[in-house]
C-alpha positions in Angstrom: 186.8 117.9 35.1 187.7 119.9 38.2 186.1 118.4 41.3 184.0 120.4 43.6 185.3 120.8 47.0 183.3 120.7 50.3 183.9 124.5 50.4 182.4 124.9 46.9 179.2 123.2 48.1 179.1 124.9 51.4 179.5 128.3 49.9 177.3 127.9 46.8 175.1 130.9 46.2 172.2 131.1 43.8 170.3 133.9 42.2 166.7 134.5 43.3 164.1 133.4 40.9 162.8 135.8 38.3 160.2 138.5 39.3 156.9 136.9 40.2 158.5 133.6 41.3 159.8 132.4 44.7 162.9 130.6 45.6 166.1 130.2 43.6 166.8 130.2 39.9 165.9 126.6 39.0 168.3 126.3 36.1 171.2 127.6 38.2 170.4 125.1 41.0 170.0 122.2 38.5 173.4 123.0 36.9 175.0 123.0 40.4 173.3 119.7 41.3 174.6 118.2 38.0 178.1 119.3 39.0 177.7 117.7 42.5 176.4 114.5 40.9 179.3 114.3 38.4 181.9 114.9 41.2 180.4 112.3 43.5 180.1 109.8 40.6 183.6 110.4 39.5 185.0 110.0 43.0 183.0 106.8 43.6 184.3 105.3 40.3 187.9 106.2 41.3 187.5 104.6 44.7 186.0 101.5 43.2 188.8 101.2 40.7 191.4 101.7 43.4 189.8 99.0 45.6 189.6 96.6 42.6 193.2 97.2 41.8 194.2 96.6 45.5 195.4 100.2 45.8 192.8 101.1 48.4 192.0 98.7 51.3 188.4 97.9 52.0 188.0 98.7 55.7 185.3 99.9 58.0 184.9 103.6 58.7 186.8 103.9 61.9 189.4 106.6 61.9 188.8 110.3 62.4 189.5 111.2 58.8 186.7 108.9 57.5 184.3 110.3 60.1 185.1 113.8 59.1 184.4 113.0 55.4 181.1 111.4 56.4 180.1 114.4 58.5 180.9 116.7 55.5 178.9 114.5 53.2 176.0 114.6 55.6 176.1 118.4 55.6 176.2 118.4 51.8 173.1 116.1 51.7 171.3 118.4 54.1 172.1 121.5 52.0 171.1 119.8 48.8 167.8 118.7 50.4 167.1 122.4 51.4 168.0 123.6 47.9 165.7 120.9 46.3 162.9 121.8 48.6 163.3 125.5 47.7 163.1 124.7 44.0 160.0 122.6 44.5 158.4 125.3 46.6 159.2 127.9 43.9 157.9 125.9 40.9 154.5 126.9 39.6 151.7 124.3 40.0 151.7 121.8 37.1 148.1 122.7 36.0 148.9 126.5 36.0 148.1 128.2 32.7 149.7 131.4 31.6 
């Protein structure tokens, strides 16, 4: 599996929803969110394995590199929250009949 990069997330573009709907194409957004989740899960497992094997020290977030990663993750969380909100706004009401 190829990991997503911060640039992939930052530059993600989605098609507009079909005619008569608002927001983004829900299936496209869901697929992207699945990729984000898989990337984060795989990286978390890799970090845990490295720490368990003693290959990665357990240390507090203190250097500039860690702070930069945390800032980038925060930006990703904000973007995902905006995308999820757009999907929710564009979904038809649950009791809607067609």
